[in-house]
N, CA, C and O of each residue as an XYZ file, in Angstrom:
620
protein
N     -93.475    233.532     20.596
C     -92.929    234.682     19.912
C     -93.430    235.930     20.598
O     -94.636    236.081     20.793
N     -92.539    236.827     20.971
C     -92.908    238.064     21.644
C     -93.608    238.994     20.674
O     -93.196    239.149     19.524
N     -94.654    239.599     21.150
C     -95.391    240.576     20.360
C     -94.945    241.967     20.796
O     -94.961    242.282     21.986
N     -94.550    242.793     19.840
C     -94.092    244.137     20.137
C     -95.199    245.113     19.774
O     -95.733    245.099     18.664
N     -95.524    245.953     20.732
C     -96.536    246.971     20.495
C     -95.970    247.988     19.514
O     -94.843    248.451     19.685
N     -96.736    248.339     18.494
C     -96.242    249.341     17.546
C     -95.941    250.664     18.250
O     -96.490    250.961     19.310
N     -95.076    251.432     17.648
C     -94.708    252.739     18.187
C     -95.985    253.546     18.411
O     -96.841    253.626     17.530
N     -96.107    254.150     19.608
C     -97.349    254.860     19.909
C     -97.535    256.134     19.092
O     -98.597    256.754     19.145
N     -96.518    256.527     18.341
C     -96.684    257.695     17.470
C     -97.297    257.293     16.123
O     -97.694    258.155     15.339
N     -97.374    255.973     15.853
C     -97.955    255.498     14.593
C     -99.464    255.696     14.637
O    -100.110    255.431     15.650
N     -99.994    256.151     13.558
C    -101.443    256.361     13.472
C    -102.143    255.010     13.555
O    -101.661    254.015     13.013
N    -103.286    254.985     14.241
C    -104.053    253.755     14.380
C    -104.866    253.486     13.107
O    -104.965    252.342     12.664
N    -105.432    254.514     12.536
C    -106.247    254.365     11.321
C    -105.761    255.336     10.258
O    -105.134    256.351     10.562
N    -106.060    255.009      9.005
C    -105.703    255.917      7.917
C    -106.861    256.897      7.677
O    -107.840    256.893      8.423
N    -106.751    257.724      6.653
C    -107.756    258.759      6.382
C    -109.130    258.178      6.091
O    -110.143    258.845      6.304
N    -109.175    256.913      5.596
C    -110.472    256.307      5.282
C    -111.073    255.576      6.498
O    -112.162    255.010      6.400
N    -110.364    255.585      7.644
C    -110.892    254.960      8.855
C    -110.510    253.490      9.027
O    -110.962    252.840      9.969
N    -109.685    252.964      8.128
C    -109.222    251.570      8.259
C    -107.962    251.524      9.088
O    -107.174    252.469      9.112
N    -107.779    250.368      9.792
C    -106.546    250.180     10.558
C    -105.348    250.225      9.628
O    -105.383    249.678      8.526
N    -104.287    250.882     10.082
C    -103.068    250.886      9.285
C    -102.441    249.496      9.411
O    -102.663    248.814     10.411
N    -101.657    249.061      8.409
C    -101.123    247.703      8.383
C    -100.375    247.290      9.659
O    -100.551    246.162     10.118
N     -99.559    248.152     10.238
C     -98.790    247.772     11.406
C     -99.712    247.428     12.578
O     -99.447    246.469     13.303
N    -100.785    248.189     12.776
C    -101.728    247.904     13.861
C    -102.607    246.696     13.533
O    -102.935    245.909     14.421
N    -102.990    246.545     12.255
C    -103.782    245.371     11.859
C    -103.019    244.092     12.159
O    -103.584    243.148     12.712
N    -101.703    244.051     11.789
C    -100.892    242.858     12.071
C    -100.773    242.617     13.575
O    -100.832    241.477     14.034
N    -100.607    243.693     14.334
C    -100.502    243.547     15.783
C    -101.788    242.948     16.361
O    -101.722    241.995     17.138
N    -102.937    243.479     16.001
C    -104.196    242.979     16.552
C    -104.512    241.561     16.085
O    -105.090    240.785     16.847
N    -104.154    241.209     14.873
C    -104.339    239.831     14.400
C    -103.472    238.869     15.226
O    -103.947    237.819     15.657
N    -102.210    239.230     15.443
C    -101.307    238.385     16.230
C    -101.787    238.303     17.689
O    -101.720    237.243     18.311
N    -102.266    239.420     18.222
C    -102.763    239.446     19.586
C    -103.992    238.544     19.726
O    -104.110    237.805     20.703
N    -104.893    238.603     18.765
C    -106.086    237.747     18.784
C    -105.713    236.275     18.713
O    -106.309    235.446     19.401
N    -104.713    235.943     17.869
C    -104.262    234.555     17.779
C    -103.657    234.100     19.104
O    -103.884    232.965     19.523
N    -102.895    234.960     19.768
C    -102.313    234.622     21.070
C    -103.398    234.341     22.095
O    -103.275    233.407     22.888
N    -104.459    235.139     22.090
C    -105.566    234.904     23.021
C    -106.251    233.572     22.739
O    -106.619    232.855     23.669
N    -106.422    233.239     21.470
C    -107.035    231.960     21.111
C    -106.148    230.799     21.566
O    -106.644    229.822     22.128
N    -104.837    230.905     21.326
C    -103.907    229.861     21.768
C    -103.931    229.714     23.289
O    -103.900    228.599     23.809
N    -103.986    230.836     23.996
C    -104.032    230.810     25.448
C    -105.317    230.143     25.940
O    -105.286    229.360     26.890
N    -106.426    230.444     25.309
C    -107.703    229.838     25.683
C    -107.664    228.328     25.444
O    -108.159    227.558     26.267
N    -107.074    227.897     24.312
C    -106.948    226.467     24.031
C    -106.075    225.777     25.080
O    -106.383    224.665     25.509
N    -104.992    226.431     25.494
C    -104.110    225.850     26.514
C    -104.822    225.732     27.847
O    -104.693    224.716     28.530
N    -105.568    226.751     28.223
C    -106.280    226.741     29.505
C    -107.349    225.657     29.523
O    -107.529    224.994     30.545
N    -108.057    225.463     28.425
C    -109.091    224.427     28.409
C    -108.449    223.045     28.462
O    -109.038    222.114     29.010
N    -107.257    222.900     27.904
C    -106.548    221.631     27.990
C    -106.122    221.317     29.408
O    -106.126    220.156     29.820
N    -105.754    222.346     30.159
C    -105.368    222.137     31.553
C    -106.536    221.658     32.396
O    -106.368    220.779     33.241
N    -107.701    222.214     32.184
C    -108.850    221.833     33.013
C    -109.325    220.417     32.722
O    -109.974    219.802     33.568
N    -109.019    219.895     31.560
C    -109.463    218.536     31.241
C    -108.418    217.478     31.607
O    -108.684    216.283     31.485
N    -107.234    217.904     32.056
C    -106.200    216.931     32.414
C    -105.805    217.097     33.875
O    -104.678    217.485     34.185
N    -106.729    216.804     34.752
C    -106.499    216.930     36.186
C    -105.718    215.720     36.704
O    -105.744    214.644     36.106
N    -105.032    215.916     37.812
C    -104.311    214.820     38.458
C    -105.316    213.814     39.006
O    -106.426    214.178     39.394
N    -104.924    212.572     39.034
C    -105.780    211.531     39.609
C    -105.997    211.840     41.086
O    -105.094    212.339     41.758
N    -107.185    211.547     41.586
C    -107.530    211.837     42.984
C    -106.732    210.981     43.953
O    -106.548    211.374     45.105
N    -106.257    209.831     43.523
C    -105.499    208.930     44.380
C    -104.043    208.918     43.915
O    -103.751    208.563     42.773
N    -103.134    209.311     44.811
C    -101.711    209.400     44.494
C    -100.902    208.539     45.465
O    -101.265    208.428     46.636
N     -99.816    207.931     44.997
C     -98.979    207.140     45.911
C     -98.225    208.047     46.887
O     -97.917    209.197     46.571
N     -97.933    207.513     48.074
C     -97.088    208.224     49.023
C     -96.125    207.233     49.664
O     -96.334    206.020     49.629
N     -95.074    207.778     50.245
C     -94.073    206.975     50.932
C     -93.476    207.836     52.035
O     -93.060    208.967     51.782
N     -93.429    207.313     53.252
C     -92.835    208.018     54.394
C     -91.905    207.047     55.112
O     -92.271    205.895     55.348
N     -90.709    207.505     55.459
C     -89.715    206.616     56.073
C     -89.269    207.113     57.441
O     -89.323    208.303     57.753
N     -88.832    206.162     58.233
C     -88.314    206.415     59.575
C     -87.096    205.536     59.763
O     -87.131    204.350     59.435
N     -86.010    206.104     60.292
C     -84.793    205.334     60.586
C     -84.546    205.399     62.089
O     -84.499    206.479     62.677
N     -84.392    204.235     62.696
C     -84.091    204.149     64.121
C     -82.704    203.512     64.229
O     -82.538    202.323     63.960
N     -81.716    204.309     64.622
C     -80.333    203.833     64.632
C     -80.102    202.711     65.636
O     -79.534    201.674     65.293
N     -80.540    202.916     66.869
C     -80.364    201.895     67.912
C     -81.724    201.714     68.587
O     -82.021    202.393     69.570
N     -82.540    200.815     68.073
C     -83.910    200.698     68.592
C     -83.985    200.040     69.973
O     -83.163    199.201     70.341
N     -85.003    200.459     70.709
C     -85.366    199.839     71.984
C     -86.779    199.309     71.822
O     -87.477    199.668     70.874
N     -87.199    198.459     72.740
C     -88.569    197.946     72.699
C     -89.514    199.037     73.211
O     -89.754    199.153     74.413
N     -90.043    199.832     72.280
C     -90.952    200.920     72.633
C     -91.636    201.444     71.377
O     -91.382    200.964     70.272
N     -92.514    202.442     71.561
C     -93.220    203.077     70.443
C     -92.411    204.245     69.890
O     -91.796    205.001     70.642
N     -92.419    204.385     68.552
C     -91.807    205.512     67.849
C     -92.908    206.159     67.018
O     -93.709    205.461     66.395
N     -92.952    207.486     67.004
C     -94.040    208.201     66.341
C     -93.565    208.827     65.030
O     -92.490    209.423     64.968
N     -94.381    208.683     63.985
C     -94.179    209.419     62.736
C     -94.760    210.807     62.975
O     -95.950    210.927     63.268
N     -93.954    211.855     62.857
C     -94.433    213.208     63.083
C     -94.983    213.822     61.804
O     -94.476    213.570     60.711
N     -96.017    214.625     61.954
C     -96.585    215.406     60.856
C     -96.928    214.571     59.630
O     -96.591    214.953     58.509
N     -97.578    213.463     59.823
C     -97.992    212.621     58.712
C     -99.394    213.073     58.284
O    -100.391    212.429     58.612
N     -99.452    214.177     57.557
C    -100.718    214.792     57.163
C    -101.225    214.165     55.869
O    -101.099    214.750     54.793
N    -101.796    212.975     55.985
C    -102.238    212.219     54.810
C    -103.657    211.719     55.037
O    -104.008    211.282     56.133
N    -104.461    211.787     53.995
C    -105.766    211.137     53.980
C    -105.670    210.031     52.944
O    -105.509    210.309     51.756
N    -105.766    208.785     53.375
C    -105.639    207.671     52.440
C    -105.493    206.347     53.152
O    -106.091    206.122     54.205
N    -104.687    205.468     52.567
C    -104.501    204.120     53.102
C    -103.025    203.747     53.099
O    -102.308    204.026     52.138
N    -102.577    203.118     54.176
C    -101.242    202.525     54.219
C    -101.403    201.114     53.671
O    -102.077    200.283     54.279
N    -100.787    200.840     52.524
C    -100.986    199.549     51.865
C     -99.849    198.563     52.108
O    -100.025    197.357     51.935
N     -98.676    199.072     52.509
C     -97.578    198.159     52.819
C     -96.568    198.832     53.741
O     -96.459    200.057     53.793
N     -95.839    197.995     54.462
C     -94.767    198.454     55.339
C     -93.511    197.696     54.923
O     -93.503    196.466     54.879
N     -92.450    198.441     54.618
C     -91.184    197.856     54.168
C     -90.160    198.067     55.285
O     -89.985    199.184     55.773
N     -89.489    196.988     55.685
C     -88.510    197.081     56.767
C     -87.208    196.375     56.403
O     -87.168    195.460     55.581
N     -86.148    196.842     57.054
C     -84.833    196.209     56.927
C     -83.929    196.839     57.988
O     -84.144    197.985     58.385
N     -82.930    196.101     58.445
C     -81.963    196.665     59.379
C     -80.553    196.259     58.965
O     -80.361    195.353     58.154
N     -79.572    196.950     59.542
C     -78.167    196.675     59.200
C     -77.666    195.412     59.872
O     -76.869    194.669     59.299
N     -78.139    195.166     61.106
C     -77.739    193.947     61.817
C     -78.792    193.609     62.858
O     -79.600    194.460     63.230
N     -78.784    192.368     63.328
C     -79.726    191.926     64.346
C     -81.134    191.725     63.801
O     -81.349    191.643     62.591
N     -82.093    191.648     64.732
C     -83.497    191.457     64.360
C     -84.395    192.177     65.365
O     -83.972    192.527     66.467
N     -85.640    192.388     64.954
C     -86.682    192.893     65.834
C     -88.015    192.740     65.115
O     -88.058    192.272     63.978
N     -89.100    193.131     65.769
C     -90.421    193.108     65.163
C     -90.943    194.537     65.137
O     -90.801    195.268     66.118
N     -91.547    194.942     64.020
C     -92.121    196.283     63.884
C     -93.616    196.150     63.614
O     -94.029    195.487     62.663
N     -94.413    196.783     64.455
C     -95.867    196.786     64.299
C     -96.318    198.229     64.113
O     -96.128    199.055     65.005
N     -96.910    198.539     62.972
C     -97.397    199.890     62.697
C     -98.822    200.008     63.222
O     -99.648    199.114     63.039
N     -99.091    201.140     63.884
C    -100.404    201.370     64.467
C    -100.933    202.743     64.058
O    -100.179    203.712     63.969
N    -102.227    202.806     63.813
C    -102.911    204.066     63.586
C    -103.845    204.260     64.772
O    -104.737    203.445     65.005
N    -103.639    205.338     65.521
C    -104.428    205.609     66.727
C    -104.467    204.389     67.650
O    -105.526    203.986     68.133
N    -103.298    203.820     67.880
C    -103.112    202.685     68.806
C    -103.657    201.348     68.296
O    -103.577    200.346     69.007
N    -104.206    201.314     67.087
C    -104.753    200.077     66.529
C    -103.813    199.562     65.437
O    -103.550    200.268     64.463
N    -103.306    198.335     65.593
C    -102.360    197.765     64.631
C    -103.009    197.600     63.264
O    -104.190    197.267     63.158
N    -102.222    197.837     62.222
C    -102.706    197.592     60.860
C    -103.126    196.132     60.750
O    -102.526    195.260     61.378
N    -104.153    195.868     59.954
C    -104.570    194.483     59.735
C    -103.500    193.730     58.972
O    -102.868    194.288     58.075
N    -103.295    192.495     59.310
C    -102.243    191.702     58.668
C    -101.161    191.384     59.678
O    -101.357    191.520     60.885
N    -100.028    190.962     59.174
C     -98.929    190.509     60.017
C     -97.949    191.642     60.286
O     -97.710    192.483     59.420
N     -97.380    191.664     61.493
C     -96.320    192.625     61.811
C     -95.084    192.274     60.982
O     -94.964    191.158     60.478
N     -94.171    193.230     60.848
C     -92.953    192.990     60.081
C     -91.870    192.371     60.958
O     -91.543    192.901     62.020
N     -91.314    191.245     60.507
C     -90.122    190.664     61.127
C     -88.933    191.344     60.474
O     -88.648    191.119     59.297
N     -88.238    192.178     61.242
C     -87.165    192.998     60.689
C     -85.836    192.251     60.807
O     -85.478    191.747     61.872
N     -85.119    192.194     59.688
C     -83.789    191.580     59.665
C     -82.971    192.286     58.588
O     -83.381    193.323     58.067
N     -81.833    191.725     58.264
C     -80.983    192.327     57.230
C     -81.548    192.115     55.826
O     -81.033    192.658     54.849
N     -82.609    191.320     55.741
C     -83.296    191.107     54.463
C     -84.485    192.057     54.373
O     -85.283    192.155     55.305
N     -84.597    192.751     53.256
C     -85.712    193.672     53.043
C     -87.023    192.888     52.988
O     -87.141    191.921     52.235
N     -88.006    193.308     53.788
C     -89.297    192.622     53.862
C     -90.412    193.630     53.601
O     -90.416    194.721     54.171
N     -91.356    193.259     52.736
C     -92.538    194.081     52.486
C     -93.753    193.316     52.969
O     -94.027    192.208     52.508
N     -94.476    193.911     53.898
C     -95.699    193.299     54.431
C     -96.890    194.117     53.932
O     -96.980    195.316     54.193
N     -97.805    193.458     53.209
C     -98.993    194.131     52.668
C    -100.064    194.264     53.749
O    -100.180    193.409     54.627
N    -100.848    195.351     53.676
C    -101.931    195.598     54.633
C    -103.156    196.094     53.871
O    -103.076    197.074     53.131
N    -104.284    195.418     54.051
C    -105.491    195.818     53.325
C    -106.672    196.105     54.245
O    -107.713    196.560     53.772
N    -106.539    195.854     55.540
C    -107.617    196.169     56.482
C    -107.047    196.979     57.645
O    -105.857    196.899     57.947
N    -107.909    197.753     58.286
C    -107.516    198.659     59.372
C    -106.298    199.490     58.970
O    -105.366    199.664     59.755
N    -106.318    199.997     57.744
C    -105.151    200.727     57.248
C    -105.468    202.157     56.815
O    -104.603    202.832     56.257
N    -106.698    202.635     57.061
C    -107.085    203.997     56.659
C    -106.493    205.018     57.614
O    -106.540    204.855     58.833
N    -105.941    206.064     57.041
C    -105.314    207.122     57.826
C    -105.930    208.461     57.421
O    -106.210    208.701     56.247
N    -106.134    209.317     58.402
C    -106.671    210.657     58.162
C    -105.719    211.672     58.786
O    -105.035    211.384     59.769
N    -105.690    212.854     58.202
C    -104.863    213.937     58.724
C    -105.166    214.118     60.212
O    -106.326    214.272     60.593
N    -104.154    214.102     61.035
C    -104.333    214.246     62.476
C    -104.257    212.938     63.234
O    -104.128    212.944     64.458
N    -104.336    211.800     62.523
C    -104.216    210.496     63.203
C    -102.801    210.332     63.763
O    -101.835    210.868     63.221
N    -102.705    209.592     64.841
C    -101.415    209.257     65.440
C    -100.906    207.969     64.794
O    -101.568    206.934     64.867
N     -99.739    208.029     64.168
C     -99.139    206.851     63.539
C     -97.869    206.505     64.308
O     -96.931    207.299     64.372
N     -97.854    205.309     64.888
C     -96.699    204.864     65.663
C     -96.203    203.516     65.146
O     -96.933    202.760     64.506
N     -94.944    203.246     65.446
C     -94.346    201.945     65.165
C     -93.893    201.391     66.503
O     -93.097    202.013     67.206
N     -94.403    200.225     66.850
C     -93.964    199.564     68.075
C     -92.854    198.594     67.712
O     -93.054    197.667     66.927
N     -91.691    198.814     68.288
C     -90.555    197.909     68.104
C     -90.537    196.971     69.307
O     -90.610    197.414     70.453
N     -90.440    195.684     69.034
C     -90.407    194.683     70.115
C     -89.444    193.568     69.737
O     -88.965    193.493     68.605
N     -89.173    192.714     70.696
C     -88.297    191.548     70.508
C     -86.965    191.935     69.872
O     -86.452    191.227     69.006
N     -86.408    193.067     70.311
C     -85.147    193.552     69.756
C     -83.989    192.647     70.169
O     -83.792    192.349     71.347
N     -83.223    192.217     69.149
C     -82.042    191.381     69.384
C     -80.870    191.988     68.611
O     -80.600    191.607     67.472
N     -80.180    192.936     69.245
C     -79.000    193.594     68.659
C     -79.286    194.275     67.325
O     -78.394    194.377     66.483
N     -80.502    194.737     67.123
C     -80.846    195.407     65.859
C     -80.220    196.796     65.810
O     -80.171    197.506     66.814
N     -79.741    197.171     64.624
C     -79.218    198.519     64.393
C     -79.725    199.031     63.066
O     -80.017    198.259     62.154
N     -79.825    200.344     62.971
C     -80.245    201.025     61.740
C     -81.507    200.393     61.147
O     -81.502    199.918     60.012
N     -82.570    200.396     61.920
C     -83.848    199.841     61.466
C     -84.540    200.879     60.578
O     -84.834    201.992     61.012
N     -84.787    200.494     59.348
C     -85.461    201.348     58.371
C     -86.898    200.867     58.206
O     -87.149    199.687     57.960
N     -87.840    201.807     58.346
C     -89.276    201.472     58.212
C     -89.876    202.457     57.211
O     -89.784    203.670     57.394
N     -90.482    201.935     56.167
C     -91.112    202.785     55.159
C     -92.575    202.409     55.027
O     -92.920    201.252     54.790
N     -93.431    203.419     55.187
C     -94.864    203.237     54.956
C     -95.144    203.623     53.520
O     -94.710    204.677     53.056
N     -95.872    202.765     52.812
C     -96.268    203.054     51.433
C     -97.772    202.953     51.342
O     -98.398    202.161     52.047
N     -98.345    203.754     50.474
C     -99.792    203.691     50.325
C    -100.291    204.666     49.283
O     -99.555    205.106     48.400
N    -101.573    204.991     49.415
C    -102.200    205.938     48.506
C    -102.836    207.041     49.337
O    -103.436    206.788     50.381
N    -102.692    208.272     48.853
C    -103.346    209.382     49.513
C    -104.415    209.941     48.589
O    -104.257    209.948     47.368
N    -105.486    210.401     49.175
C    -106.600    210.951     48.414
C    -106.473    212.464     48.412
O    -106.462    213.109     49.461
N    -106.378    213.019     47.201
C    -106.272    214.480     47.079
C    -107.652    215.101     47.229
O    -108.674    214.479     46.938
N    -107.650    216.333     47.685
C    -108.919    217.059     47.899
C    -109.564    217.417     46.580
O    -110.633    218.027     46.561
């Protein structure tokens, strides 16, 4: 509810020195608004976001070759927990690497069937790390979709 300041020509106090009713109501409402605002602010500080948040980053390679592809600007501190792959046709193998070191676990066999490969070791990523996907054993693969999923740690 909007609070309207009383007309500035209205007297603040009466002859006995007490607040006139219009100003008394204004200051009471103003004080209540400040109390409500303080309660809201304290509620915000006690309901912080969890330090660990999920993330997902995707890359599409229309006509892949056997080579490395780089994820650009992957500014994340956290862990890559799974790699999801699928293609429109053909097959290939996708190996995700952080700073040239393959994620622990098995590389993804990419086909027309969606595959999720879990990774729990050698999967930590820091802002500034180089994240690449090595495509190999390409056999007429097209529209290769690669999605990295994981958790990022907020500051």
